[in-house]
N, C-alpha and C positions, 0 to 999 in steps of 0.2 A: 654451360650450366650457370644458373643463376641463384643468389638466397637472398630473400627477401627479411628485412629485419622490421619488426613492429614493437614499440614499446608500450606497455599498458601500465596504468596506474589504478590498482584494484583496492577496493575500498577494504580497511582492516577486518579480518575474521570472515572475508568471503572469499579467501584465497583459494581453498580446496573445492568449492563450486565452481569458481571461475576455470581452474585446471580441468574438471570433470566435463564443463560444458565445451571446454576447447577440444578436449581428447575426443568428445562425441561427434562434435562437427569436422574435425580433420580426419577421423577413423571412416565417415560417411564419404568425404572427399577422395581420400586415396583411391585407385582403381577406377574412379568415376569420371576425374577431372583430366583432360589430356594436359599433359607435361608437369603435373605436380609429382614430384619424386618422394617427398617427404617431408617432416616437419618435426620441430623440436620446441621444447617450452622451457625456459630458465626463469630462475626468481634471483633477485639480487640476494648475495649472501648475508648483508646486513639489514637489509629492508624486504621483509618479504611481499610488501604491497607493490614493488616494484616487478614487473613481470616482462620478459622479453620472448616474443615468438619469433622463430625463425623457419620458413618454408624454403624448399629447394625445388626449383623448376627447371625445366629443360631449356626454357628459352623467356626471354622477356616478352615477346608476342604471345606465348601460352599463357603467362600471368598476365598481361593486359586484356587478353581474349576473355579470361574467366572473369576477372573483377570488372570489366567494362559493361557486363552484363546487368550491373546494379545491384549485386549481393549485397544484402542487409548484414552488414559485419564491419566493425572498426577497421578491420585489416583491409578492408575494399576501398578505403579512402586513400586513394592512391598518392596523393601529395603528403601523406602522413608516414609513407615507407619508405626505408633507405635500401636501395638496389644495389646488391654487390655482384660484380662480375667474377668469376672464379678466373683466376690466370693459371694458377698451378696447385696441384694437391700433393702432399707427401704425407705418409704414413709409414708405420712399422712395417718392415716385410713380413709376410706370414711365415709364421714359425712351422717347421716341418716337424712332423709327428713321426715318430719311428713306425716302420712297418710292423704290422701285428704278427707275431711268429704263430704259424698253425702247428698245431701239436698233431702228430700222425700217431694212432694207436698199433702197436705191434701184436700181431695176433699169434 
């Protein structure tokens, strides 16, 4: 799996519209684009005009194949993207939920 990082500078006052447009675009892509596993969007905690988009892909080949089609999107400017190849992933272990007790009625 790889993650692609793209940084945007958004005009002040347009941040909400930018996020909505991003969500519409990525929602259409999910399930239709081979290899796209998901996407996230973040904003800088101190400067909301700095936005970072991260997409998760199965492989570099899938990502290059999609964007190589000339999709009109700033994230499609391949040289402006940072490609991160996942080496390992850690996370919290899944919490075990106690089994539900079933109540039986006595007749």
